[in-house]
ZAMI-780616 format. One record per residue (C-alpha): residue in three letters; x, y, z negated; residue number from 1. Coordinates in steps of 0.05 Angstrom, whole numbers, plus 32768, in hexadecimal, padded with zeros to 4 digits. Layout:
+-----+------+------+------+-----+
: res :   px :   py :   pz :   n :
+-----+------+------+------+-----+
: ALA :    X :    Y :    Z : NUM :
...
+-----+------+------+------+-----+
// end
This chain:
+-----+------+------+------+-----+
: res :   px :   py :   pz :   n :
+-----+------+------+------+-----+
: UNK : 9697 : 8706 : 7986 :   1 :
: UNK : 96A5 : 86F3 : 79CD :   2 :
: UNK : 967D : 8706 : 7A0A :   3 :
: UNK : 9667 : 86BE : 7A18 :   4 :
: UNK : 964F : 86B7 : 79D1 :   5 :
: UNK : 9622 : 86F5 : 79D9 :   6 :
: UNK : 9600 : 86D7 : 7A17 :   7 :
: UNK : 95F1 : 8698 : 79F1 :   8 :
: UNK : 95D3 : 86C0 : 79B8 :   9 :
: UNK : 95A9 : 86EE : 79E3 :  10 :
: UNK : 9592 : 86C0 : 7A1B :  11 :
: UNK : 9560 : 8698 : 79F1 :  12 :
: UNK : 9540 : 86D8 : 79D7 :  13 :
: UNK : 953B : 86F4 : 7A1F :  14 :
: UNK : 9519 : 86B4 : 7A35 :  15 :
: UNK : 94E9 : 86B7 : 79FB :  16 :
: UNK : 94DA : 8700 : 7A0A :  17 :
: UNK : 94CD : 86F1 : 7A54 :  18 :
: UNK : 94A1 : 86B5 : 7A41 :  19 :
: UNK : 947A : 86E0 : 7A10 :  20 :
: UNK : 946D : 8714 : 7A45 :  21 :
: UNK : 9455 : 86DF : 7A76 :  22 :
: UNK : 9427 : 86C0 : 7A43 :  23 :
: UNK : 940B : 8703 : 7A2E :  24 :
: UNK : 93FF : 8716 : 7A77 :  25 :
: UNK : 93DA : 86D3 : 7A82 :  26 :
: UNK : 93B1 : 86DD : 7A43 :  27 :
: UNK : 939E : 8723 : 7A59 :  28 :
: UNK : 9389 : 870A : 7A9E :  29 :
: UNK : 935E : 86D3 : 7A80 :  30 :
: UNK : 933E : 8704 : 7A4F :  31 :
: UNK : 932E : 8734 : 7A87 :  32 :
: UNK : 930F : 86FB : 7AB1 :  33 :
: UNK : 92E7 : 86E3 : 7A75 :  34 :
: UNK : 92CA : 8727 : 7A63 :  35 :
: UNK : 92C0 : 8745 : 7AA7 :  36 :
: UNK : 9278 : 8747 : 7AC0 :  37 :
: UNK : 926B : 8719 : 7AFB :  38 :
: UNK : 9246 : 8733 : 7B36 :  39 :
: UNK : 91FE : 871F : 7B2C :  40 :
: UNK : 91D7 : 871B : 7B6C :  41 :
: UNK : 9194 : 873E : 7B69 :  42 :
: UNK : 9155 : 8713 : 7B60 :  43 :
: UNK : 9137 : 8702 : 7BA3 :  44 :
: UNK : 913C : 872D : 7BE1 :  45 :
: UNK : 9137 : 8777 : 7BEB :  46 :
: UNK : 9101 : 8792 : 7C18 :  47 :
: UNK : 9134 : 87A4 : 7C4C :  48 :
: UNK : 9151 : 875D : 7C4A :  49 :
: UNK : 9109 : 8742 : 7C55 :  50 :
: UNK : 9100 : 8771 : 7C90 :  51 :
: UNK : 9142 : 875A : 7CAD :  52 :
: UNK : 912D : 8711 : 7CA6 :  53 :
: UNK : 90EC : 871F : 7CC8 :  54 :
: UNK : 910F : 8745 : 7D01 :  55 :
: UNK : 9141 : 870B : 7D09 :  56 :
: UNK : 9107 : 86DA : 7D0E :  57 :
: UNK : 9118 : 86B6 : 7CCD :  58 :
: UNK : 90D5 : 86CB : 7CAF :  59 :
: UNK : 9092 : 86CB : 7CD0 :  60 :
: UNK : 9064 : 8708 : 7CC8 :  61 :
: UNK : 903B : 86E0 : 7C95 :  62 :
: UNK : 9078 : 86CB : 7C6D :  63 :
: UNK : 9091 : 8713 : 7C6E :  64 :
: UNK : 904E : 872C : 7C53 :  65 :
: UNK : 904E : 86F8 : 7C1A :  66 :
: UNK : 9097 : 8706 : 7C08 :  67 :
: UNK : 908B : 8752 : 7C09 :  68 :
: UNK : 904E : 874A : 7BDB :  69 :
: UNK : 9076 : 871F : 7BAB :  70 :
: UNK : 90AE : 8752 : 7BAB :  71 :
: UNK : 907C : 878B : 7B9C :  72 :
: UNK : 905C : 8762 : 7B64 :  73 :
: UNK : 90A1 : 8755 : 7B45 :  74 :
: UNK : 90B6 : 879D : 7B48 :  75 :
: UNK : 9073 : 87B4 : 7B29 :  76 :
: UNK : 907A : 8780 : 7AF2 :  77 :
: UNK : 90C0 : 8796 : 7AE2 :  78 :
: UNK : 90AB : 87DF : 7AE0 :  79 :
: UNK : 9070 : 87D1 : 7AB2 :  80 :
: UNK : 9099 : 87A6 : 7A83 :  81 :
: UNK : 90CF : 87DD : 7A82 :  82 :
: UNK : 909B : 8810 : 7A6E :  83 :
: UNK : 9081 : 87E3 : 7A37 :  84 :
: UNK : 90C7 : 87D8 : 7A1C :  85 :
: UNK : 90D9 : 8822 : 7A20 :  86 :
: UNK : 909B : 884E : 7A18 :  87 :
: UNK : 90A6 : 8897 : 7A28 :  88 :
: UNK : 90B6 : 88C1 : 79EC :  89 :
: UNK : 9088 : 88FB : 79DC :  90 :
: UNK : 90A6 : 8935 : 79B7 :  91 :
: UNK : 9065 : 8959 : 79A9 :  92 :
: UNK : 9070 : 898B : 79E1 :  93 :
: UNK : 902E : 8991 : 7A08 :  94 :
: UNK : 9048 : 89B1 : 7A47 :  95 :
+-----+------+------+------+-----+
// end
């Protein structure tokens, strides 16, 4: 076997190996993107964000009060539904 013949025999396999590595890396990248959790913005504004909007003049005092009341209602509703979904467990201990 000559040296030139070895290169002809090995080169296609090296190309196949390199291509397989690239395809595998691309597949892993796509899988990671598909299964990663996207950043989900919170619903509405936080109380601090509402205060900042009021301070900046983007909200009037009346708009701030309405938005604050809506935020408080939403938080209270989430807390009460969370308590209904997951009632506290009682282990019989009356301490």
